[in-house]
PyMOL Python script that loads the backbone (N, CA, C, O; Angstrom):
from pymol import cmd

cmd.read_pdbstr("""\
ATOM      1  N   UNK A   1     -15.487   0.521  -3.163  1.00  0.00           N
ATOM      2  CA  UNK A   1     -15.430  -0.357  -2.004  1.00  0.00           C
ATOM      3  C   UNK A   1     -15.795   0.445  -0.760  1.00  0.00           C
ATOM      4  O   UNK A   1     -15.298   1.555  -0.570  1.00  0.00           O
ATOM      5  N   UNK A   2     -16.647  -0.101   0.075  1.00  0.00           N
ATOM      6  CA  UNK A   2     -17.015   0.621   1.286  1.00  0.00           C
ATOM      7  C   UNK A   2     -16.148   0.181   2.455  1.00  0.00           C
ATOM      8  O   UNK A   2     -15.482  -0.853   2.400  1.00  0.00           O
ATOM      9  N   UNK A   3     -16.168   0.986   3.516  1.00  0.00           N
ATOM     10  CA  UNK A   3     -15.288   0.731   4.642  1.00  0.00           C
ATOM     11  C   UNK A   3     -15.613  -0.559   5.377  1.00  0.00           C
ATOM     12  O   UNK A   3     -14.715  -1.159   5.967  1.00  0.00           O
ATOM     13  N   UNK A   4     -16.847  -1.002   5.363  1.00  0.00           N
ATOM     14  CA  UNK A   4     -17.220  -2.199   6.113  1.00  0.00           C
ATOM     15  C   UNK A   4     -16.563  -3.464   5.547  1.00  0.00           C
ATOM     16  O   UNK A   4     -16.460  -4.471   6.247  1.00  0.00           O
ATOM     17  N   UNK A   5     -16.124  -3.417   4.296  1.00  0.00           N
ATOM     18  CA  UNK A   5     -15.504  -4.597   3.702  1.00  0.00           C
ATOM     19  C   UNK A   5     -13.983  -4.615   3.881  1.00  0.00           C
ATOM     20  O   UNK A   5     -13.320  -5.557   3.446  1.00  0.00           O
ATOM     21  N   UNK A   6     -13.430  -3.581   4.518  1.00  0.00           N
ATOM     22  CA  UNK A   6     -11.990  -3.507   4.738  1.00  0.00           C
ATOM     23  C   UNK A   6     -11.717  -3.664   6.228  1.00  0.00           C
ATOM     24  O   UNK A   6     -12.321  -2.979   7.053  1.00  0.00           O
ATOM     25  N   UNK A   7     -10.803  -4.570   6.565  1.00  0.00           N
ATOM     26  CA  UNK A   7     -10.507  -4.808   7.971  1.00  0.00           C
ATOM     27  C   UNK A   7      -9.380  -3.889   8.459  1.00  0.00           C
ATOM     28  O   UNK A   7      -8.808  -3.121   7.686  1.00  0.00           O
ATOM     29  N   UNK A   8      -9.082  -3.985   9.734  1.00  0.00           N
ATOM     30  CA  UNK A   8      -8.017  -3.196  10.346  1.00  0.00           C
ATOM     31  C   UNK A   8      -6.661  -3.658   9.820  1.00  0.00           C
ATOM     32  O   UNK A   8      -6.404  -4.860   9.751  1.00  0.00           O
ATOM     33  N   UNK A   9      -5.782  -2.710   9.445  1.00  0.00           N
ATOM     34  CA  UNK A   9      -4.459  -3.096   8.929  1.00  0.00           C
ATOM     35  C   UNK A   9      -3.642  -3.872   9.960  1.00  0.00           C
ATOM     36  O   UNK A   9      -3.727  -3.621  11.162  1.00  0.00           O
ATOM     37  N   UNK A  10      -2.848  -4.823   9.457  1.00  0.00           N
ATOM     38  CA  UNK A  10      -1.950  -5.594  10.318  1.00  0.00           C
ATOM     39  C   UNK A  10      -0.657  -4.833  10.575  1.00  0.00           C
ATOM     40  O   UNK A  10       0.038  -5.096  11.556  1.00  0.00           O
ATOM     41  N   UNK A  11      -0.332  -3.884   9.689  1.00  0.00           N
ATOM     42  CA  UNK A  11       0.886  -3.089   9.836  1.00  0.00           C
ATOM     43  C   UNK A  11       0.687  -1.754   9.121  1.00  0.00           C
ATOM     44  O   UNK A  11      -0.206  -1.605   8.287  1.00  0.00           O
ATOM     45  N   UNK A  12       1.540  -0.788   9.468  1.00  0.00           N
ATOM     46  CA  UNK A  12       1.450   0.536   8.851  1.00  0.00           C
ATOM     47  C   UNK A  12       2.847   0.993   8.454  1.00  0.00           C
ATOM     48  O   UNK A  12       3.829   0.722   9.144  1.00  0.00           O
ATOM     49  N   UNK A  13       2.911   1.694   7.325  1.00  0.00           N
ATOM     50  CA  UNK A  13       4.183   2.181   6.802  1.00  0.00           C
ATOM     51  C   UNK A  13       4.000   3.631   6.381  1.00  0.00           C
ATOM     52  O   UNK A  13       3.209   3.922   5.484  1.00  0.00           O
ATOM     53  N   UNK A  14       4.728   4.545   7.025  1.00  0.00           N
ATOM     54  CA  UNK A  14       4.629   5.979   6.715  1.00  0.00           C
ATOM     55  C   UNK A  14       5.751   6.340   5.746  1.00  0.00           C
ATOM     56  O   UNK A  14       6.916   6.431   6.133  1.00  0.00           O
ATOM     57  N   UNK A  15       5.384   6.545   4.476  1.00  0.00           N
ATOM     58  CA  UNK A  15       6.377   6.875   3.455  1.00  0.00           C
ATOM     59  C   UNK A  15       6.210   8.305   2.938  1.00  0.00           C
ATOM     60  O   UNK A  15       6.621   8.619   1.821  1.00  0.00           O
ATOM     61  N   UNK A  16       5.611   9.160   3.750  1.00  0.00           N
ATOM     62  CA  UNK A  16       5.502  10.563   3.362  1.00  0.00           C
ATOM     63  C   UNK A  16       6.903  11.149   3.301  1.00  0.00           C
ATOM     64  O   UNK A  16       7.705  10.943   4.211  1.00  0.00           O
ATOM     65  N   UNK A  17       7.198  11.874   2.239  1.00  0.00           N
ATOM     66  CA  UNK A  17       8.521  12.454   2.052  1.00  0.00           C
ATOM     67  C   UNK A  17       9.511  11.518   1.382  1.00  0.00           C
ATOM     68  O   UNK A  17      10.659  11.896   1.149  1.00  0.00           O
ATOM     69  N   UNK A  18       9.085  10.306   1.071  1.00  0.00           N
ATOM     70  CA  UNK A  18       9.952   9.320   0.410  1.00  0.00           C
ATOM     71  C   UNK A  18       9.714   9.386  -1.096  1.00  0.00           C
ATOM     72  O   UNK A  18       8.574   9.253  -1.542  1.00  0.00           O
ATOM     73  N   UNK A  19      10.783   9.591  -1.899  1.00  0.00           N
ATOM     74  CA  UNK A  19      10.609   9.725  -3.344  1.00  0.00           C
ATOM     75  C   UNK A  19      10.398   8.385  -4.054  1.00  0.00           C
ATOM     76  O   UNK A  19      10.702   7.320  -3.517  1.00  0.00           O
ATOM     77  N   UNK A  20       9.871   8.472  -5.274  1.00  0.00           N
ATOM     78  CA  UNK A  20       9.762   7.296  -6.145  1.00  0.00           C
ATOM     79  C   UNK A  20      11.144   6.993  -6.706  1.00  0.00           C
ATOM     80  O   UNK A  20      11.886   7.944  -6.947  1.00  0.00           O
ATOM     81  N   UNK A  21      11.542   5.774  -6.930  1.00  0.00           N
ATOM     82  CA  UNK A  21      10.804   4.536  -6.676  1.00  0.00           C
ATOM     83  C   UNK A  21      11.076   3.929  -5.304  1.00  0.00           C
ATOM     84  O   UNK A  21      10.679   2.794  -5.042  1.00  0.00           O
ATOM     85  N   UNK A  22      11.759   4.683  -4.412  1.00  0.00           N
ATOM     86  CA  UNK A  22      12.107   4.147  -3.088  1.00  0.00           C
ATOM     87  C   UNK A  22      10.856   3.767  -2.307  1.00  0.00           C
ATOM     88  O   UNK A  22      10.854   2.761  -1.597  1.00  0.00           O
ATOM     89  N   UNK A  23       9.781   4.566  -2.428  1.00  0.00           N
ATOM     90  CA  UNK A  23       8.561   4.250  -1.678  1.00  0.00           C
ATOM     91  C   UNK A  23       7.957   2.923  -2.131  1.00  0.00           C
ATOM     92  O   UNK A  23       7.452   2.165  -1.303  1.00  0.00           O
ATOM     93  N   UNK A  24       7.999   2.632  -3.425  1.00  0.00           N
ATOM     94  CA  UNK A  24       7.502   1.341  -3.919  1.00  0.00           C
ATOM     95  C   UNK A  24       8.373   0.199  -3.395  1.00  0.00           C
ATOM     96  O   UNK A  24       7.855  -0.825  -2.951  1.00  0.00           O
ATOM     97  N   UNK A  25       9.680   0.371  -3.447  1.00  0.00           N
ATOM     98  CA  UNK A  25      10.612  -0.670  -2.994  1.00  0.00           C
ATOM     99  C   UNK A  25      10.399  -0.964  -1.508  1.00  0.00           C
ATOM    100  O   UNK A  25      10.347  -2.128  -1.109  1.00  0.00           O
ATOM    101  N   UNK A  26      10.277   0.077  -0.693  1.00  0.00           N
ATOM    102  CA  UNK A  26      10.065  -0.122   0.750  1.00  0.00           C
ATOM    103  C   UNK A  26       8.728  -0.801   1.022  1.00  0.00           C
ATOM    104  O   UNK A  26       8.628  -1.654   1.904  1.00  0.00           O
ATOM    105  N   UNK A  27       7.698  -0.420   0.261  1.00  0.00           N
ATOM    106  CA  UNK A  27       6.386  -1.052   0.429  1.00  0.00           C
ATOM    107  C   UNK A  27       6.465  -2.532   0.082  1.00  0.00           C
ATOM    108  O   UNK A  27       5.957  -3.375   0.821  1.00  0.00           O
ATOM    109  N   UNK A  28       7.099  -2.846  -1.038  1.00  0.00           N
ATOM    110  CA  UNK A  28       7.207  -4.238  -1.488  1.00  0.00           C
ATOM    111  C   UNK A  28       8.018  -5.074  -0.488  1.00  0.00           C
ATOM    112  O   UNK A  28       7.647  -6.209  -0.193  1.00  0.00           O
ATOM    113  N   UNK A  29       9.108  -4.529   0.028  1.00  0.00           N
ATOM    114  CA  UNK A  29       9.923  -5.245   1.017  1.00  0.00           C
ATOM    115  C   UNK A  29       9.119  -5.517   2.287  1.00  0.00           C
ATOM    116  O   UNK A  29       9.225  -6.595   2.872  1.00  0.00           O
ATOM    117  N   UNK A  30       8.318  -4.543   2.713  1.00  0.00           N
ATOM    118  CA  UNK A  30       7.493  -4.736   3.919  1.00  0.00           C
ATOM    119  C   UNK A  30       6.429  -5.800   3.678  1.00  0.00           C
ATOM    120  O   UNK A  30       6.176  -6.635   4.546  1.00  0.00           O
ATOM    121  N   UNK A  31       5.809  -5.773   2.508  1.00  0.00           N
ATOM    122  CA  UNK A  31       4.787  -6.765   2.172  1.00  0.00           C
ATOM    123  C   UNK A  31       5.371  -8.169   2.117  1.00  0.00           C
ATOM    124  O   UNK A  31       4.704  -9.127   2.507  1.00  0.00           O
ATOM    125  N   UNK A  32       6.604  -8.308   1.640  1.00  0.00           N
ATOM    126  CA  UNK A  32       7.244  -9.616   1.544  1.00  0.00           C
ATOM    127  C   UNK A  32       7.512 -10.224   2.920  1.00  0.00           C
ATOM    128  O   UNK A  32       7.655 -11.441   3.036  1.00  0.00           O
ATOM    129  N   UNK A  33       7.582  -9.389   3.972  1.00  0.00           N
ATOM    130  CA  UNK A  33       7.808  -9.879   5.335  1.00  0.00           C
ATOM    131  C   UNK A  33       6.509 -10.239   6.038  1.00  0.00           C
ATOM    132  O   UNK A  33       6.527 -10.830   7.118  1.00  0.00           O
ATOM    133  N   UNK A  34       5.384  -9.886   5.430  1.00  0.00           N
ATOM    134  CA  UNK A  34       4.083 -10.115   6.052  1.00  0.00           C
ATOM    135  C   UNK A  34       3.514 -11.474   5.654  1.00  0.00           C
ATOM    136  O   UNK A  34       3.950 -12.077   4.674  1.00  0.00           O
ATOM    137  N   UNK A  35       2.549 -11.941   6.415  1.00  0.00           N
ATOM    138  CA  UNK A  35       1.901 -13.226   6.139  1.00  0.00           C
ATOM    139  C   UNK A  35       0.870 -13.080   5.027  1.00  0.00           C
ATOM    140  O   UNK A  35       0.298 -12.004   4.850  1.00  0.00           O
ATOM    141  N   UNK A  36       0.626 -14.154   4.276  1.00  0.00           N
ATOM    142  CA  UNK A  36      -0.413 -14.123   3.237  1.00  0.00           C
ATOM    143  C   UNK A  36      -1.757 -13.691   3.827  1.00  0.00           C
ATOM    144  O   UNK A  36      -2.174 -14.177   4.878  1.00  0.00           O
ATOM    145  N   UNK A  37      -2.419 -12.779   3.138  1.00  0.00           N
ATOM    146  CA  UNK A  37      -3.712 -12.283   3.589  1.00  0.00           C
ATOM    147  C   UNK A  37      -3.639 -11.074   4.504  1.00  0.00           C
ATOM    148  O   UNK A  37      -4.663 -10.451   4.786  1.00  0.00           O
ATOM    149  N   UNK A  38      -2.428 -10.728   4.981  1.00  0.00           N
ATOM    150  CA  UNK A  38      -2.278  -9.553   5.849  1.00  0.00           C
ATOM    151  C   UNK A  38      -2.559  -8.272   5.075  1.00  0.00           C
ATOM    152  O   UNK A  38      -2.429  -8.224   3.852  1.00  0.00           O
ATOM    153  N   UNK A  39      -2.948  -7.232   5.815  1.00  0.00           N
ATOM    154  CA  UNK A  39      -3.280  -5.940   5.233  1.00  0.00           C
ATOM    155  C   UNK A  39      -2.279  -4.900   5.712  1.00  0.00           C
ATOM    156  O   UNK A  39      -2.045  -4.763   6.912  1.00  0.00           O
ATOM    157  N   UNK A  40      -1.686  -4.165   4.767  1.00  0.00           N
ATOM    158  CA  UNK A  40      -0.710  -3.121   5.073  1.00  0.00           C
ATOM    159  C   UNK A  40      -1.295  -1.767   4.714  1.00  0.00           C
ATOM    160  O   UNK A  40      -1.820  -1.581   3.616  1.00  0.00           O
ATOM    161  N   UNK A  41      -1.204  -0.820   5.642  1.00  0.00           N
ATOM    162  CA  UNK A  41      -1.598   0.567   5.356  1.00  0.00           C
ATOM    163  C   UNK A  41      -0.333   1.358   5.057  1.00  0.00           C
ATOM    164  O   UNK A  41       0.610   1.352   5.848  1.00  0.00           O
ATOM    165  N   UNK A  42      -0.313   2.041   3.911  1.00  0.00           N
ATOM    166  CA  UNK A  42       0.845   2.830   3.484  1.00  0.00           C
ATOM    167  C   UNK A  42       0.405   4.276   3.321  1.00  0.00           C
ATOM    168  O   UNK A  42      -0.611   4.553   2.684  1.00  0.00           O
ATOM    169  N   UNK A  43       1.170   5.200   3.898  1.00  0.00           N
ATOM    170  CA  UNK A  43       0.892   6.624   3.727  1.00  0.00           C
ATOM    171  C   UNK A  43       1.821   7.165   2.655  1.00  0.00           C
ATOM    172  O   UNK A  43       3.042   7.037   2.755  1.00  0.00           O
ATOM    173  N   UNK A  44       1.233   7.774   1.620  1.00  0.00           N
ATOM    174  CA  UNK A  44       1.994   8.299   0.486  1.00  0.00           C
ATOM    175  C   UNK A  44       1.666   9.764   0.238  1.00  0.00           C
ATOM    176  O   UNK A  44       0.565  10.229   0.530  1.00  0.00           O
ATOM    177  N   UNK A  45       2.645  10.482  -0.309  1.00  0.00           N
ATOM    178  CA  UNK A  45       2.437  11.877  -0.690  1.00  0.00           C
ATOM    179  C   UNK A  45       1.573  11.969  -1.942  1.00  0.00           C
ATOM    180  O   UNK A  45       1.496  11.019  -2.721  1.00  0.00           O
ATOM    181  N   UNK A  46       0.917  13.130  -2.135  1.00  0.00           N
ATOM    182  CA  UNK A  46       0.201  13.350  -3.397  1.00  0.00           C
ATOM    183  C   UNK A  46       1.193  13.476  -4.551  1.00  0.00           C
ATOM    184  O   UNK A  46       2.396  13.611  -4.332  1.00  0.00           O
ATOM    185  N   UNK A  47       0.685  13.430  -5.770  1.00  0.00           N
ATOM    186  CA  UNK A  47       1.542  13.555  -6.949  1.00  0.00           C
ATOM    187  C   UNK A  47       2.058  12.208  -7.403  1.00  0.00           C
ATOM    188  O   UNK A  47       1.325  11.219  -7.422  1.00  0.00           O
ATOM    189  N   UNK A  48       3.338  12.182  -7.771  1.00  0.00           N
ATOM    190  CA  UNK A  48       3.934  10.966  -8.327  1.00  0.00           C
ATOM    191  C   UNK A  48       3.788   9.728  -7.429  1.00  0.00           C
ATOM    192  O   UNK A  48       3.470   8.656  -7.945  1.00  0.00           O
ATOM    193  N   UNK A  49       4.008   9.829  -6.102  1.00  0.00           N
ATOM    194  CA  UNK A  49       3.876   8.616  -5.279  1.00  0.00           C
ATOM    195  C   UNK A  49       2.502   7.957  -5.388  1.00  0.00           C
ATOM    196  O   UNK A  49       2.420   6.750  -5.618  1.00  0.00           O
ATOM    197  N   UNK A  50       1.427   8.721  -5.229  1.00  0.00           N
ATOM    198  CA  UNK A  50       0.101   8.095  -5.271  1.00  0.00           C
ATOM    199  C   UNK A  50      -0.294   7.720  -6.705  1.00  0.00           C
ATOM    200  O   UNK A  50      -1.155   6.863  -6.904  1.00  0.00           O
ATOM    201  N   UNK A  51       0.321   8.347  -7.691  1.00  0.00           N
ATOM    202  CA  UNK A  51       0.042   7.997  -9.087  1.00  0.00           C
ATOM    203  C   UNK A  51       0.768   6.723  -9.501  1.00  0.00           C
ATOM    204  O   UNK A  51       0.251   5.955 -10.312  1.00  0.00           O
ATOM    205  N   UNK A  52       1.966   6.486  -8.952  1.00  0.00           N
ATOM    206  CA  UNK A  52       2.805   5.379  -9.408  1.00  0.00           C
ATOM    207  C   UNK A  52       2.726   4.126  -8.534  1.00  0.00           C
ATOM    208  O   UNK A  52       2.635   3.015  -9.055  1.00  0.00           O
ATOM    209  N   UNK A  53       2.760   4.295  -7.213  1.00  0.00           N
ATOM    210  CA  UNK A  53       2.882   3.147  -6.311  1.00  0.00           C
ATOM    211  C   UNK A  53       1.710   2.166  -6.421  1.00  0.00           C
ATOM    212  O   UNK A  53       1.955   0.965  -6.534  1.00  0.00           O
ATOM    213  N   UNK A  54       0.435   2.619  -6.395  1.00  0.00           N
ATOM    214  CA  UNK A  54      -0.653   1.638  -6.505  1.00  0.00           C
ATOM    215  C   UNK A  54      -0.588   0.791  -7.773  1.00  0.00           C
ATOM    216  O   UNK A  54      -0.802  -0.420  -7.723  1.00  0.00           O
ATOM    217  N   UNK A  55      -0.293   1.427  -8.917  1.00  0.00           N
ATOM    218  CA  UNK A  55      -0.189   0.672 -10.177  1.00  0.00           C
ATOM    219  C   UNK A  55       0.969  -0.319 -10.128  1.00  0.00           C
ATOM    220  O   UNK A  55       0.840  -1.456 -10.582  1.00  0.00           O
ATOM    221  N   UNK A  56       2.095   0.113  -9.576  1.00  0.00           N
ATOM    222  CA  UNK A  56       3.267  -0.766  -9.481  1.00  0.00           C
ATOM    223  C   UNK A  56       2.980  -1.960  -8.580  1.00  0.00           C
ATOM    224  O   UNK A  56       3.402  -3.077  -8.880  1.00  0.00           O
ATOM    225  N   UNK A  57       2.268  -1.738  -7.483  1.00  0.00           N
ATOM    226  CA  UNK A  57       1.922  -2.834  -6.573  1.00  0.00           C
ATOM    227  C   UNK A  57       0.977  -3.824  -7.246  1.00  0.00           C
ATOM    228  O   UNK A  57       1.132  -5.036  -7.100  1.00  0.00           O
ATOM    229  N   UNK A  58      -0.001  -3.302  -7.984  1.00  0.00           N
ATOM    230  CA  UNK A  58      -0.934  -4.166  -8.700  1.00  0.00           C
ATOM    231  C   UNK A  58      -0.193  -5.024  -9.719  1.00  0.00           C
ATOM    232  O   UNK A  58      -0.454  -6.221  -9.837  1.00  0.00           O
ATOM    233  N   UNK A  59       0.736  -4.406 -10.460  1.00  0.00           N
ATOM    234  CA  UNK A  59       1.514  -5.154 -11.447  1.00  0.00           C
ATOM    235  C   UNK A  59       2.406  -6.206 -10.786  1.00  0.00           C
ATOM    236  O   UNK A  59       2.741  -7.215 -11.405  1.00  0.00           O
ATOM    237  N   UNK A  60       2.792  -5.969  -9.527  1.00  0.00           N
ATOM    238  CA  UNK A  60       3.636  -6.915  -8.792  1.00  0.00           C
ATOM    239  C   UNK A  60       2.807  -8.023  -8.144  1.00  0.00           C
ATOM    240  O   UNK A  60       3.364  -8.917  -7.507  1.00  0.00           O
ATOM    241  N   UNK A  61       1.476  -7.974  -8.300  1.00  0.00           N
ATOM    242  CA  UNK A  61       0.634  -9.054  -7.797  1.00  0.00           C
ATOM    243  C   UNK A  61      -0.048  -8.788  -6.474  1.00  0.00           C
ATOM    244  O   UNK A  61      -0.646  -9.693  -5.893  1.00  0.00           O
ATOM    245  N   UNK A  62       0.032  -7.558  -5.986  1.00  0.00           N
ATOM    246  CA  UNK A  62      -0.625  -7.212  -4.726  1.00  0.00           C
ATOM    247  C   UNK A  62      -1.987  -6.589  -5.009  1.00  0.00           C
ATOM    248  O   UNK A  62      -2.202  -5.980  -6.057  1.00  0.00           O
ATOM    249  N   UNK A  63      -2.901  -6.752  -4.054  1.00  0.00           N
ATOM    250  CA  UNK A  63      -4.258  -6.241  -4.220  1.00  0.00           C
ATOM    251  C   UNK A  63      -4.407  -4.932  -3.445  1.00  0.00           C
ATOM    252  O   UNK A  63      -4.346  -4.917  -2.216  1.00  0.00           O
ATOM    253  N   UNK A  64      -4.603  -3.834  -4.180  1.00  0.00           N
ATOM    254  CA  UNK A  64      -4.861  -2.540  -3.551  1.00  0.00           C
ATOM    255  C   UNK A  64      -6.354  -2.485  -3.244  1.00  0.00           C
ATOM    256  O   UNK A  64      -7.181  -2.439  -4.154  1.00  0.00           O
ATOM    257  N   UNK A  65      -6.690  -2.490  -1.965  1.00  0.00           N
ATOM    258  CA  UNK A  65      -8.093  -2.571  -1.559  1.00  0.00           C
ATOM    259  C   UNK A  65      -8.763  -1.225  -1.411  1.00  0.00           C
ATOM    260  O   UNK A  65      -9.968  -1.102  -1.628  1.00  0.00           O
ATOM    261  N   UNK A  66      -7.986  -0.201  -1.039  1.00  0.00           N
ATOM    262  CA  UNK A  66      -8.604   1.104  -0.811  1.00  0.00           C
ATOM    263  C   UNK A  66      -7.560   2.194  -0.888  1.00  0.00           C
ATOM    264  O   UNK A  66      -6.425   2.006  -0.451  1.00  0.00           O
ATOM    265  N   UNK A  67      -7.942   3.347  -1.449  1.00  0.00           N
ATOM    266  CA  UNK A  67      -7.105   4.542  -1.452  1.00  0.00           C
ATOM    267  C   UNK A  67      -7.960   5.656  -0.844  1.00  0.00           C
ATOM    268  O   UNK A  67      -9.052   5.943  -1.335  1.00  0.00           O
ATOM    269  N   UNK A  68      -7.464   6.278   0.218  1.00  0.00           N
ATOM    270  CA  UNK A  68      -8.193   7.332   0.901  1.00  0.00           C
ATOM    271  C   UNK A  68      -7.401   8.627   0.834  1.00  0.00           C
ATOM    272  O   UNK A  68      -6.217   8.652   1.170  1.00  0.00           O
ATOM    273  N   UNK A  69      -8.046   9.702   0.403  1.00  0.00           N
ATOM    274  CA  UNK A  69      -7.431  11.026   0.380  1.00  0.00           C
ATOM    275  C   UNK A  69      -7.571  11.629   1.772  1.00  0.00           C
ATOM    276  O   UNK A  69      -8.674  11.978   2.194  1.00  0.00           O
ATOM    277  N   UNK A  70      -6.455  11.750   2.482  1.00  0.00           N
ATOM    278  CA  UNK A  70      -6.463  12.285   3.845  1.00  0.00           C
ATOM    279  C   UNK A  70      -6.054  13.756   3.856  1.00  0.00           C
ATOM    280  O   UNK A  70      -5.539  14.250   4.859  1.00  0.00           O
ATOM    281  N   UNK A  71      -6.280  14.447   2.758  1.00  0.00           N
ATOM    282  CA  UNK A  71      -6.002  15.872   2.578  1.00  0.00           C
ATOM    283  C   UNK A  71      -4.516  16.142   2.303  1.00  0.00           C
ATOM    284  O   UNK A  71      -4.174  16.574   1.203  1.00  0.00           O
ATOM    285  N   UNK A  72      -3.626  15.897   3.273  1.00  0.00           N
ATOM    286  CA  UNK A  72      -2.202  16.182   3.080  1.00  0.00           C
ATOM    287  C   UNK A  72      -1.421  14.984   2.561  1.00  0.00           C
ATOM    288  O   UNK A  72      -0.287  15.127   2.104  1.00  0.00           O
ATOM    289  N   UNK A  73      -2.026  13.802   2.630  1.00  0.00           N
ATOM    290  CA  UNK A  73      -1.391  12.572   2.160  1.00  0.00           C
ATOM    291  C   UNK A  73      -2.481  11.587   1.772  1.00  0.00           C
ATOM    292  O   UNK A  73      -3.666  11.855   1.970  1.00  0.00           O
ATOM    293  N   UNK A  74      -2.082  10.448   1.222  1.00  0.00           N
ATOM    294  CA  UNK A  74      -3.023   9.396   0.849  1.00  0.00           C
ATOM    295  C   UNK A  74      -2.735   8.153   1.675  1.00  0.00           C
ATOM    296  O   UNK A  74      -1.579   7.823   1.938  1.00  0.00           O
ATOM    297  N   UNK A  75      -3.793   7.469   2.079  1.00  0.00           N
ATOM    298  CA  UNK A  75      -3.676   6.191   2.784  1.00  0.00           C
ATOM    299  C   UNK A  75      -4.039   5.085   1.802  1.00  0.00           C
ATOM    300  O   UNK A  75      -5.105   5.107   1.186  1.00  0.00           O
ATOM    301  N   UNK A  76      -3.147   4.131   1.669  1.00  0.00           N
ATOM    302  CA  UNK A  76      -3.316   3.034   0.718  1.00  0.00           C
ATOM    303  C   UNK A  76      -3.392   1.732   1.510  1.00  0.00           C
ATOM    304  O   UNK A  76      -2.512   1.460   2.325  1.00  0.00           O
ATOM    305  N   UNK A  77      -4.425   0.925   1.287  1.00  0.00           N
ATOM    306  CA  UNK A  77      -4.531  -0.374   1.936  1.00  0.00           C
ATOM    307  C   UNK A  77      -4.211  -1.458   0.919  1.00  0.00           C
ATOM    308  O   UNK A  77      -4.876  -1.575  -0.111  1.00  0.00           O
ATOM    309  N   UNK A  78      -3.180  -2.253   1.218  1.00  0.00           N
ATOM    310  CA  UNK A  78      -2.697  -3.282   0.296  1.00  0.00           C
ATOM    311  C   UNK A  78      -2.749  -4.637   0.983  1.00  0.00           C
ATOM    312  O   UNK A  78      -2.301  -4.777   2.121  1.00  0.00           O
ATOM    313  N   UNK A  79      -3.296  -5.634   0.296  1.00  0.00           N
ATOM    314  CA  UNK A  79      -3.438  -6.985   0.828  1.00  0.00           C
ATOM    315  C   UNK A  79      -2.348  -7.888   0.240  1.00  0.00           C
ATOM    316  O   UNK A  79      -2.123  -7.892  -0.970  1.00  0.00           O
ATOM    317  N   UNK A  80      -1.677  -8.648   1.105  1.00  0.00           N
ATOM    318  CA  UNK A  80      -0.722  -9.658   0.637  1.00  0.00           C
ATOM    319  C   UNK A  80      -1.490 -10.778  -0.045  1.00  0.00           C
ATOM    320  O   UNK A  80      -2.517 -11.224   0.467  1.00  0.00           O
ATOM    321  N   UNK A  81      -1.010 -11.238  -1.190  1.00  0.00           N
ATOM    322  CA  UNK A  81      -1.694 -12.351  -1.841  1.00  0.00           C
ATOM    323  C   UNK A  81      -1.499 -13.655  -1.064  1.00  0.00           C
ATOM    324  O   UNK A  81      -0.617 -13.756  -0.211  1.00  0.00           O
ATOM    325  N   UNK A  82      -2.329 -14.641  -1.370  1.00  0.00           N
ATOM    326  CA  UNK A  82      -2.247 -15.944  -0.706  1.00  0.00           C
ATOM    327  C   UNK A  82      -0.868 -16.567  -0.907  1.00  0.00           C
ATOM    328  O   UNK A  82      -0.340 -17.213  -0.002  1.00  0.00           O
ATOM    329  N   UNK A  83      -0.284 -16.377  -2.088  1.00  0.00           N
ATOM    330  CA  UNK A  83       1.084 -16.851  -2.367  1.00  0.00           C
ATOM    331  C   UNK A  83       1.913 -15.670  -2.791  1.00  0.00           C
ATOM    332  O   UNK A  83       1.657 -15.069  -3.835  1.00  0.00           O
ATOM    333  N   UNK A  84       2.928 -15.320  -1.976  1.00  0.00           N
ATOM    334  CA  UNK A  84       3.748 -14.130  -2.242  1.00  0.00           C
ATOM    335  C   UNK A  84       4.649 -14.254  -3.463  1.00  0.00           C
ATOM    336  O   UNK A  84       5.020 -13.237  -4.049  1.00  0.00           O
ATOM    337  N   UNK A  85       4.997 -15.425  -3.849  1.00  0.00           N
ATOM    338  CA  UNK A  85       6.007 -15.545  -4.914  1.00  0.00           C
ATOM    339  C   UNK A  85       5.419 -16.059  -6.201  1.00  0.00           C
ATOM    340  O   UNK A  85       6.137 -16.215  -7.189  1.00  0.00           O
TER     341      UNK A  85
END
""", "prot")
cmd.dss("prot")
cmd.show_as("cartoon", "prot")
cmd.util.cbc("prot")
cmd.orient("prot")
């Protein structure tokens, strides 16, 4: 996916230093408060967080649009589905 197809995030969540599965839970809770179609940017640590959270979000019905390696952390763009439940 190229950058031109991804819009500016509606919200941002910095979860660097947050262990699994707390980072997934916090991401999911934040997404549940957002409007359908909104885009959330999540910052995650390398290792287990970036390996686990995107897959868990996909299984929960969220669309992971982009993962960017920012050297010291990863930026994850997640889209709220049209129907959250």
